[in-house]
N, C-alpha and C positions, 0 to 999 in steps of 0.2 A: 257830819251826816251828809246822806244822800239827799239828792235834791228830788222833790217831787213833782211828777207831772199831773198838768190840770186835764179836765174834759174839754175844754173850751178847743173850738177849731184853729187849725194852725194855718196861718193864711197863707194863699197860693204862690207868693212871691219868696216864702222860704224854700231853701234848697234843702233842709235837711228835715227829716221827721222826727228824728230823736235827737235829743243834746244833752250832753251830760257838760256841764260845768263845772270850775273848780279843779279839774283833774280828778275827779271822784268818781270812782267806776259805777257801772250800770249792771245790773242784778235783775235775776227773774227766779223767781222762786220754782223748783220743780213742781210740776202738775202731775197728774194721775197719767197721765198720755204721754209716750216714747216720743211722739212727734211735736210737743211742746217746745219752742225753740226762739231764741233774740233773732230778729231778722235785724239788718244794717242794709239800708237800699238808699235811692235816688230819689223818686216819687211814685206815687202809687197810680200813675197813669198806665195806660196799655202795654209800655213798652218801657214798663218799670224794669230797671238792672240792677239786681241784688248783690251785691259784694260779699257778705261774710251771712253764712247760716250756722247756728250755733244750736246743734240740736242736743239731746238729751248725754251723749258721750261722745260726740264726732263735731268736726268742725268742717265745713266746706268752703273753698273759696269759689264764688260762681258756680256752685255744686249744692243744689238744694237737697241732694240726697246722699250725702258723703258716705262712700264703701267702707273706707279706713278712718282712723283717727284724724288725719288729717289728708284732704283731697282738695288740688289745684286742678280746676277744670278749665278748659280755654272756652274762645267762642266758637259757635257754628261758622264754620270756612273750609277752606282748602290751604294747602301746604301749610308752611309754618304759622301762618294766621290763625291756625284751630288748635295750635300746643299749648297745654296748659303749662304756664311756666313759672317756676320759683328761682327767684335770683338771690344770690348771695354775695352780697358787695361790701367794700369798704368805704368810709370816709376819708382814707388818708389822701392827702393833695399832692403827696410827695413817695409815689411807689418806687423802693429800689432794692437791687437785688442785695447788696451791702447789708442790709438790715435783715433779709429774708424775709421780706413782707408776703402776706398771704392777704389774697382776695377773697377768700372765702373759705368755710370748714366746716366738714359736718364730724362730729364725733358719735361714738357708740360707746355707750357705758351703763354700768349697772350699779348705781350709786346705793342703794338701798340693799345690796349684797350683805348679809348677815357676818360673812367672814370679815369685812372692812379691811384695811391697810391695802395691798394691791388689788385686791378684788375689787374695789371700788374705784379704782383709777379708771381711765380712758383705755379702753381694751383696741380700739380700732379706729382708724382717722383718715378720712379722706380730704384732702386739701388742696387747692389752686396756689401755687406760688409763683410769682416773677423769676423770671430767668435772666435778664437784663434790665437794666433800668429804663420806666416808662418813659415816653415821650410822645409830642406828636406823632411820630413816625414810630413808635415802637411800643408792643404790649405784648413782648416776650411770657410767655406762660406755660408750666410745664403743671403735669398734676399728677400728685403724690399719694400713694396708698400706702399705709402704717399699720403694722399690729402690733401688739404686745405680749407678752407670756409673762413674766414675772416683774414688769416695771410698764411705765407708762408708753403707748403706741410710739412705734419708731419707725421710720420708713422703711421698705421692703423692696416695693415696686413704683418707677417711675416712666409717665408716659413725657419725654421731654417737648421741647417747642417745636422740633423737628416731627415727630411722630415717633422717633424711635423710643423702643422701650428697652427698660433695665432692670432687672430683677438681681436683686441684691447690690448691683452696683449699675451704672450705664458705662458701654462699651463704644465700640466704633461702628456696629451694624444695627442693623433696625431691630433684631432682637438679640439683646445679653445676658446671660444667666450666671453670675458669680457665686459660687458655692466654696464651705469652706473644705479644707483637705478632708477626703474620706467621708464625704457627706454629698449625697444624691443629688444631680443638678435637674436632670429631665429625664422622666419617665412617661413611656408610652406603655400603657397595659390595656387590655382588654379585661382583664378581672384581677383580682388578688394575686399577685406573685408571677401572674403571666403577662410577657410583654419584653419590652425593650428600655435600658434607661442606661445614662451614662452618671460615671462619677470620677473624682479624682482620688487618691491613693496619698499615703503621707509623702511621696516625694513629688507631686504634685505632676504627675502623670495620671493622663485623659484613658479611662476606662469605660468601653462600652461593654454593657452586661446584658445577657438574657435569661429571663426568668422561664425556666423550661417545667417543672411540676406545681405549681403550686406554693412552693415554699422556698426552693434552692434559685439563687443566681449565679450564673458563670461567667468570666470573662471570656468575651471573642475577639477582642481589637484594643489593642492600648496604642497610645501614641505617647512617646517619651515627652518630659518637659524639656530635660537638658539638649538632647539631640534631634528633637523630631523623626526617631526612628518608629517604625510601626511594628506590631506582632501582632498575626491573627492567630489565636488560642494560645498564644503566650505572651511574656512580658519580655520585649525585645534586650537582648544581651547587653549588661552595661559593657561590655569590653569592646563591641564592634568600634573602628573607628569613628573616632569623635566627628570626623571632616566629612564625611558621608551619611544624608538619609538613606538609610537603607529600609527594606520591607523583611522580615522574617516570620517563617510560617512555622508553627510548633507541631510536632505528631507527625501521623502520616496523611498527605495531605494532595491537591492535586490543582494547577488552574488550567480553566479550560474555557474556550466562549462556550459549549453549550454540551449537554449531554448525548444531543441527537446529532447526527453526521446531516450534512446538508452543503451546498454550492455556497459560496461565499462566504463562509466562515474563516478567522484567522486571529492567531493569538500573538503579538509582536511585542518586544521590550527594546527599546532604543529611545536616546536621546533626542533626535526629531529626525526628519526623513535626509537629512542630508549630512549627518556625522560622517568626520574623518577624522582622523588621527586620534580618538578616544575611544575609551573601553563602552562598548556597547551593553555587554553583561559584565559584572564582576559578582561572585561569591565569596565571604569571609567567614572563616570558621575562628575559633580561637588561636590555631598556631598553623593554618594553612589557609591558600587562597585561590581560587581560580578565576580567570579573565578571558573573555572574547575581545578582541581588539582589532580596529579596522583601519588600515591607511592605504590610502588610495587604490582603493576597490580590493585589495587583498584583505584577507582575513587571516587573524592569528590565536588559536586558543593556548592559553599561557596558563603556567601553574606556579605557586612557591610554597614550599613546606616547610621553612625553618626559621622565617623571622617573626618578629614579635608583633603583635597587635598593634596599632598606632606609630609604629616604627616604618622607616623607608623599605618598601618591599622590593626584593630582587626577583624580576618575573624570568621565568624560565620558558621557551617556548616549546611546547607538547606537538601542537598541529598546526600546520600553516595550509590556508587554501587560495592558490596563486590568482589571480585576476584572469591569468594565460589557462586556469583550467590544471594546473600542475598540483602537485600535491606533494607535503615534504611533511615526515615525521621527525620531529628533533632537528629540522633542516628548514632554513626562512628563505633559502633562496635555490627553490627545486627546479632543477633543470629537465627534467622528464616527468612524463604522468605520475609517477609515483619515486621519490627518494626517500630511503629510510637512512637515518645517520645509526647505526648500532646495530641492525639485521635485523631478522625477524626469528621469531620462535613460536612455531606454532602450536596448537594444543587442542582446539576444539573443532575442527574440521572446514576451517577456511584456508583460503591459498593452498590449497591442497593439490597437489600433480598427480594426475593419474599414471601410475606406473605399467598399466597394461598395454599390449600393443593391438591394432585393430580391435579397438574395444566397441565400436560401431557396429561390427561383423560386413564391413564393406567389402574385402579384399578375399577371394574365396580360389586360389590358384590350385586347391587341391582337389577342385570338386568337380563333378560330372551334371550334366544338365536335366534336371528332373521334373516328370509332368508333376502339376498341380490339379486336384480336382480330375474330371471325365472329359471326354472329349467332346469339344465345343460344336462339332459339323453335326449336322442332321444327316442321315440316310450316307454318310460317309462310306459305306461299302457299296454303296451303289444297288441295295435290296431291290430297287425300286425306280423307275423312270422319273423320279420327281427331284424337287426341292434343288434342283443345281441350273444354274443358266449356262446354256449349251452354246458356244460360237460357233462358226462355219467349221464342217469337218470332225465334232463331236456328238457323240451320241452314248445311249446306256442300253446295254442290252446285255444280257445273261450275266448278271452281277458283275459287270465292268464298265467301266467309262472308255470307250473306243475313239481312238481317232484314226482317218482314214485319208491318206493322201491329203493330208492336213496342212492346210498356208501356215507361214511364220505368225508367230504371236496370236494366235487364236488362243482361248481362254474356257475352260470349263470351271464356274466359279458359285461360291454360295456366300451373302454377306450375313457379318454374324458379329455381336453384341462385344466390345471389347473395354478394355480400363487403359487409359492414357498411360502413359509410363510403363507397363508393365510388361513382360518380355513374353513372347509366344514363339511357337514352331509350329510350323505347316510341315508333313509329308506326306507327299506323292508317290506310292508303291507302283512300280512299271514292273506286272507281271507277264507280259508278252511283247517281245519287240521284235519288228522288221526293219522298219527305217526312221531316220531322222534324229530327233534329241527331245528330251523334254526338260521340264524344271518347273520344281514346287514357285507358287506364286502369290503375291500380295500387293495390294493398289499404297500399302502405307510406305513402301520405299522402289525405288529403282531397281535395286539388286535382287536376281534372281537365286534358287536354289543351286546347289551345285548340277552340272548338266549331265543328264543321263543319257545314253545311246545302247542301255543292254538291260536285262531285267533286274533294276536295282532300284535303290528309293533316292530320291531329291530332297532334300532338307534343306528350308530356310528357317533362319532364327531372327526374329526382328521386334524392335519397340514400337507399341501401339502409339500411334498418332493420332488417334480420333475415336469416339467411342463408338462407331460403325465402321468396321474392315470389311475388306474383299479379300478372300482366299482361296486358294484354288491348284490348277497346274497349267502352264502354258507351253504350248508347241516352241521351240526354239531355231527349228528347222525347216524349210519349205519340204512337202512331202514327206512330212513325219506317218508313219505307220507305227501304233504300239496299241497297247491296253494297258489301264490301271487298275488295279483290284481295289484301292484304298484312297481315301484323300483323309488325313489327320488333321485336327487343329487344336492345341493344348496352351493354356498357360505355363511357363515352365520359370523353375529358378535353380539357382547352384546348390548344390547339395553332397554331402559327404555321407555317401549311406552304406560304402562296402563295409568287411569285417577289416578292423583294425585301427590305430590311434589317431589317424589324420582326421582333421576338421579344417574350418576355415584357418587361415593363415594367422599363426600365432596360439593356436588353440588344438587341443587333444581330447580324445574319447578314452574312455576306460570303464570297464565293466568286469564285476565280479568272474562271472563266464563266459560272456558274450559282449559287444559293443552297441551302441544305440545307434541311431541315425541323427543327423542335423541339416536341415537346409534354410536359405535365407527366406524371411519374412518381408514379401513387398510392403512398403508402408500401406498400413491399414487403421482405421477410427477405432478398432478394437483390439488388433493382436500385435499393432506396434505400439509402444510408448510416447504421448504427447513432447517433440522434443529432438526424437531418434526416425531417419527415415526407416531403417530397417531393424529387425529383430533376428534372433535365432529360435526358432522351434527344434526343439530336440524330444524325441521320442526313443525311452528308455525298452531294450531289449526285453521280449518275452519271456526268458528265464533267467535276467538277471537285473540286478540295482547297478545303475550307470551314474557316471560322471561327466561332466564336462568342464575342463580345466586347463588352465593356462599356469604354464612357469616362469615367473618372473624373470624379466630383464634376459630370457634366451632366445624369446622372437621365433620359436620352430615349434610345428607340431610334431613332436615327438618326446613319450614318454622316458627316453631315456637321459634326457638333459635336467630332469628332478635331482640328481644328485652331481647337477654339474660343479665344480670347486669355484668356481667364481661366481655362480648364482648362490652358492651357500654361503662364500665369504660376503655378500650382500646382504644377507638375511639374517647371518648371527647376530644373536642378540637384539635383534629389533622388534620392536612393538609396529603391527601392521594392521590395517583394518580393509575387508573387503567387502564392499556391498552393492545390491543389485537391483531392481526392479525385476519380479518374477510375475507371471501370470499363469494361471491356471484354469483350464475352461471347464471346469467344476469334476473332471472326471475322478482327480489324483485326491486322494485323503486328505485329513490336516497334520496326518504326520506322515508326508512322503516326500515334499521338496523343500531344500534348503539351499542356504550357501556356505563353504567351509573355506577356512585356511588349515593348511595341512603339514607337518614334517614326516609323514609315512609315506611311505612307497607305495600302499595304496590310499589314494589322497583322501577318502573320507573315513578312513581307519577312526574307530572310535576314541581309542587310546591316545592319538596324536595328533589331535584337531583340535580346532575351535569351530563351532557350526554356529547359525543363525538360530533362531526359534524357526518353524517349520510354516511353511505356508499355510494360512487358515481352513484350505479348501475350497473356501467360496469362490467363485469365479469372478476375475477381476485382477488387476495390477495389486501386487502390494511390494513393500520396499525390505527388504533382507539385508542383514547386515551383521559382522561378526570380527572380532579382533581377538589377536593372537600373538603371543610373545615367542620366536625361536628362541632356542638355546642357544647356548655357546658355540657348541660344533653339531649342527641339524645334519640329517641324515638325507633330507629331501627336503623338498619345497615347492608347493601348488597352491593355486588360489583356484576356487569354481563354483560350481553346481552339482550338485547330486539328486536323483530321482531313487528314493527308497522302495523301489517296487517295479514290476517287470510290465511293460507296452501301456506306459503312461506319458502324457504328453504336457510338456510344459514349455512357455514361451521365454525369453530372458531379453532384457533390453539394457543399456546404461551402465553397463559392471563398471567399476572405479576400485582401484587397489593403490593403499596410500601407506607412507609412514605414520603412523601415529594412532589415537585410540579413536577416534569416530568421523564419519563423513556426513551421514544425515541424507534424507531425502530430499530432493531438489537441488542439489551440489553438485552432480554430475559434469566434469568437463573431460576433454580431450586435448592433447596437445596440437595446438593451432599448426597447421600445414604438416602434418606429420606423414612422413613417407614409411611405407609398408613395402618391404623388398619379398617378391613372390618366391616361392619355397619352392617353386616347380619350374625354375627356369629353363631345364633344357626340357623338350619336347612340345606336343601341342597344344596343352594346357595353357601356353603363354605364347601362342602364335594368333595374331589377329589374320593374319595372311600367310599361308605355307605352301610355298613352292607353287605358286600359281601365274599366270600370266594377266597380266593387268594394264590397261590402257586408260592412263589419266582418270584415276579412278573416283578420283574427288574426295568428299567428307565421309568420316568412316565413323561409323555407330560402334565406339570401342567397347559398350557393353555388351551389345549383340552379338560383335564378331569375338567376342572373347566368351561368349556363352554365359555371362552375369558375372566371368569371375573377376571382374574390374568393374566397380560400382559407376553409377551415373556421378556425374559434375565433379571429376576428379580437376584437381587443381594442374597438375602438370605429370609428365611420366618420361621415363628413363628407358631406353631399349636398345636393339641393333637390327639392322636391316641388310639384308642381301639380294641382289638383283643381277640381271645381265640384259645390255640391250645390244643390239647387231651394229650399231654405227657409232663409232669414238666420236666423242664431243657431244652427246646427247647429256640431257639434264635429268635428274629424279629429284624432286623436293618434298620433304616432311615437312609439315609446319603445323602451328595449333588453330590457323584460320583461314578460309580463303581470303586473299588478299593481304595477308600479315606476312612480314617479313622476319620473323622470330623462329622461323624452324632452321632445317640442315638443307643446304644445295649441293649437290654432289653432281659431276660432272665426270662422265665414263672416259676415260682415257684411250683405252684400246676397246675396240668392237669385239664382241661377242666373250669377253672376259667378265667372269663376274666379279662385280664392284661391292663393297660391304663397309658399314659405318655404325658407329653408335651415335645415339643421339637423345638430347635431353631437352624436351621444348616444352612450354606452357600450353593447356588446351584451350578450346573456347569453352564459353560458359556452359556448355552441354557436358562438358570433359571430352568432347573430341578431336580429332585430328582431321587434316586435309594431306591430300597426296596429291601432286600434278606431274605428269612427265610429258615429254615432247618425242616420245618414242616407247613403242609398247617395249615391257620388261617381263622376260620371260624368268622362271625358276625364282618369284619374288617372294622374300619370307620377311615379315615383319614382325619383331617379337618383344615383346616387353618384359623389363626386369623388375621394375618398382613404380609405385604409382604413389601422389602426393594426395593427400586427401583436403578437402578444405576445411 
């Protein structure tokens, strides 16, 4: 029976306010108010400390207004002193790991579940478990989280004494997840079925998967359990060499540093920065392999195509890159920049030899000097007394320039804008002569035009060395007395404009009823193709379609060579490709300009040739190319250009003829150091100096002296000379450059007798030569036979 309480006043010396004896419970009947409670405390003073509040349905430990079934509230204060603390402890005096002693435990259970059996078992638990025997210096404890499904809760996760977390079991890292085969280990998801997760398959391989549509998951990375091989988008082939850890990428793929270009981005595959004598890359397939191998700074690319996987591989060197810059194909000790063991069979336009001669349109021994554009002088006919600077003795009157009793070297002149490097021609025409002499003049060279001592013209061809050039006429003797009717000044270039087949050396013209004209176009940002100094400007005849062509291997501008038996033997049965850049200035239509290869006497006869597509007709350069296979017994052979209409203009550059079926734009080459022999070796066309008296002339500008037939910058020249010196034992030296000893030194053994010699000398960097003599040489002629191009 419960003890009763009296209404007597309790002495102040008592510490307890309510006491139940004999271990009997204390009970308080429920009242009408939910605030009625049983209160346990120390005293009733102002600083009373109440320990337990028991309300109608809640218990508060140091909390008079518990918010949940049980609330533990700390005292007011700061730091740890203010925390409400719930302690689960053990009274065991010898806590040991061997007996798996627990220090405290929280169980979660539904003991009243009507299903009974498994349903009323503890469903989850959290407990603290000793992990080492306790002692005065050790309280190692782990925290265990347990859950159940069809049995009592079992351990699923543990935080060990060192703070490591193990899910499924403990491992060696801060977080370890142990999952069963074919079970998901970690999943990172933004929503159901979207995200990333990893799992293991039945072989123990680790798979990373991505959820991409809310339902399906696909494997994007696999690491094999047995070998550690990595597969991206695939499971690594089980037949890979087991001794190597490998990366395998499935399907179409790329490995890159970034999708955007930028400085400092690179991708490297290597063992380390100092790898030597070991493979840097190795690629292995089921029955073949490739390897890049470094040794001593040299690099070998090797292959094997017959050994089984996991067997000893027999490597064959395919490509060798030597530290000295030499390259070997099937050769590991290349002695040259490229050594090939086994020969080269070319099929796609690489390593093509250009079979054309004079493909840069450099040499024009068949040409005449043609004016380009209009006269550059102002008032060149002296219609007014203006525009000319007149030195002493010169006047302009009556439509003439007049010099009367003029002193030597007095000039009438005009300053004109020129282009450096181009050829120009000044002509002074004498229409009235009394005395003295006159010559065409420019300040660009010390050379003067031919001396005129009658009613004739003095002509001077020179290369401009400045953008501002003075031209005119000069008195060459004192007391000169004559009149000039005109001084003209033109840009000039070599051209083949007369009727007939002759064109620049190695090339020919043809036409159905008349021939067109072709001239050399000087370097120009529009009308010459980048990479070449010259182009050929071709104008078809007004009454005919025309072609400009070359007969392979003939090296002559002669249409009769098209059926030369030697030429035909070299092309018989062969496939050849001809290509070139073609410029249309917009005049020609889209169906008028093309390139061709032909075995017909009419080079572009429709039934006996292959032609390229036509130029589009738009202004600009286009690459045109065609391929043709000659029959076993061709009747003719020619390659070139045709314009299928009269009076049309086109520019041609970088023609190339090869054996094979393709060239491709940008692959133009010409033989280095090509020699081109002049077709007009006899006569004035190949004369730099022709039966003149020379007195230590010095440097000779070969392009100007040849009127453009010899191009700028030639490497060397072959020719012959003849001269006469009055005194025996005098010398005549022709050489590449002043001060050099790379030329020909001639001594005249007998005075007054003509001496002659051939010469073969290297030119200076401008393509010019130098002549010095120690006595005037009369009747001097200097001819060129061939030039070597750079």
